C-alpha positions as CSV (number, residue, x, y, z in Angstrom):
1,M,-39.3,-23.0,-13.1
2,R,-40.0,-20.6,-10.0
3,L,-39.1,-23.1,-8.0
4,L,-35.8,-24.2,-9.8
5,I,-34.9,-19.8,-10.1
6,L,-35.5,-19.8,-6.2
7,V,-33.2,-22.7,-5.7
8,L,-30.9,-21.2,-7.2
9,S,-31.1,-17.8,-5.7
10,I,-30.4,-19.0,-2.3
11,A,-27.6,-21.6,-3.5
12,A,-25.6,-18.4,-5.1
13,S,-26.4,-16.2,-2.0
14,T,-25.0,-19.2,0.2
15,S,-21.7,-19.4,-1.9
16,L,-21.3,-16.0,-2.1
17,S,-21.7,-15.0,1.8
18,A,-18.9,-16.9,3.1
19,E,-18.2,-16.6,6.5
20,T,-15.8,-14.0,7.7
21,W,-14.0,-14.2,11.2
22,V,-12.8,-11.8,13.1
23,C,-9.6,-12.6,15.8
24,R,-9.0,-9.9,18.4
25,H,-5.7,-10.5,21.0
26,D,-5.8,-9.5,24.9
27,D,-2.4,-7.6,23.9
28,P,-3.8,-3.8,22.6
29,E,-0.4,-3.8,21.1
30,R,-1.8,-6.7,18.7
31,E,-4.1,-6.0,15.6
32,D,-7.2,-7.8,14.5
33,L,-7.1,-10.4,11.8
34,T,-10.0,-11.2,9.5
35,F,-10.2,-14.7,7.9
36,V,-12.8,-15.3,4.8
37,P,-12.4,-18.7,3.4
38,Q,-12.6,-18.9,-0.6
39,V,-14.0,-21.4,-3.2
40,D,-11.3,-21.6,-4.5
41,G,-9.1,-23.4,-1.5
42,T,-7.6,-20.2,0.0
43,V,-8.4,-18.4,3.2
44,A,-8.1,-14.1,2.2
45,W,-6.6,-12.5,5.4
46,K,-6.0,-8.8,6.7
47,H,-4.1,-7.3,9.3
48,R,-5.8,-4.0,10.3
49,K,-2.8,-1.8,10.0
50,L,-0.8,-3.9,7.1
51,G,-4.0,-4.7,4.9
52,S,-4.6,-7.6,2.7
53,L,-1.9,-9.9,2.8
54,D,-0.9,-13.6,1.0
55,P,-3.8,-16.0,0.5
56,L,-3.4,-18.7,3.5
57,K,-3.8,-22.3,2.5
58,L,-7.5,-24.0,3.3
59,I,-6.1,-27.0,5.7
60,V,-9.6,-28.1,7.0
61,D,-13.3,-26.4,6.9
62,S,-15.8,-28.1,9.0
63,D,-18.4,-26.9,10.7
64,G,-16.3,-27.1,13.7
65,L,-13.3,-26.2,12.7
66,L,-11.1,-23.9,10.2
67,T,-7.8,-25.1,9.5
68,M,-5.5,-22.3,7.4
69,S,-1.7,-22.4,6.8
70,T,1.1,-20.4,4.7
71,Q,1.4,-21.8,1.1
72,R,4.9,-20.8,0.3
73,V,7.8,-22.1,2.4
74,N,9.5,-19.2,3.4
75,I,12.8,-19.5,5.2
76,L,11.3,-16.8,8.0
77,Y,8.7,-18.6,9.1
78,S,5.4,-20.5,8.4
79,R,2.3,-19.9,10.1
80,F,-0.6,-22.5,11.3
81,F,-3.6,-20.7,12.4
82,H,-6.6,-23.6,14.6
83,L,-9.9,-22.1,15.2
84,D,-12.6,-23.9,16.9
85,K,-15.8,-22.5,15.2
86,F,-17.7,-23.4,18.6
87,S,-15.8,-21.5,21.3
88,G,-14.1,-18.6,18.6
89,R,-10.6,-19.4,20.2
90,M,-7.8,-19.3,17.8
91,G,-4.4,-20.9,17.9
92,E,-1.9,-19.6,15.9
93,T,1.5,-21.2,15.2
94,T,4.2,-19.9,13.9
95,F,7.7,-21.5,13.4
96,R,10.5,-19.8,12.8
97,A,13.8,-21.3,11.4
98,S,15.9,-20.3,14.9
99,I,12.5,-22.3,16.8
100,L,12.6,-25.5,14.2
101,R,16.5,-25.9,15.1
102,R,15.4,-25.8,19.0
103,L,12.9,-27.9,18.9
104,A,15.4,-30.7,16.5
105,E,17.8,-30.3,19.3
106,K,15.1,-30.8,22.2
107,D,15.9,-27.6,23.8
108,P,14.3,-27.7,27.4
109,K,14.5,-24.1,27.8
110,L,12.2,-23.1,24.3
111,N,9.9,-20.8,25.4
112,W,6.5,-21.8,23.5
113,N,4.8,-18.5,24.3
114,T,7.1,-17.5,20.9
115,V,5.4,-20.7,18.8
116,T,1.9,-20.5,20.1
117,T,-0.2,-17.3,20.2
118,L,-4.1,-17.3,21.5
119,W,-6.7,-15.4,19.7
120,Q,-10.3,-14.9,20.4
121,C,-12.4,-14.9,17.1
122,E,-15.9,-14.0,16.2
123,K,-18.3,-14.5,12.8
């Protein structure tokens, strides 16, 4: 009986202690982002100044990768985050309507720095 209680308490504490990732950008103008995968298939995230934002959809949560995206189709933009858990590097890709048009038109002058942002994250 004691063994069962011990196993259940360890399992409960493991499920309650979700990993939290804090991501920083080299540009001091960009505020830190915090990501916490949830058990319901979403990722709670916060912007340091804006606070909690709409939950992201959890796409992949493996030992080495955390991938998440905006859940709703938004006319203004859609965002994807790919976090390499081993290095802590995260790429944020934001597709705005104007950029999607330029991609469809194969614009050779497209500035990819307006599409992808690199962050450094730690657990």
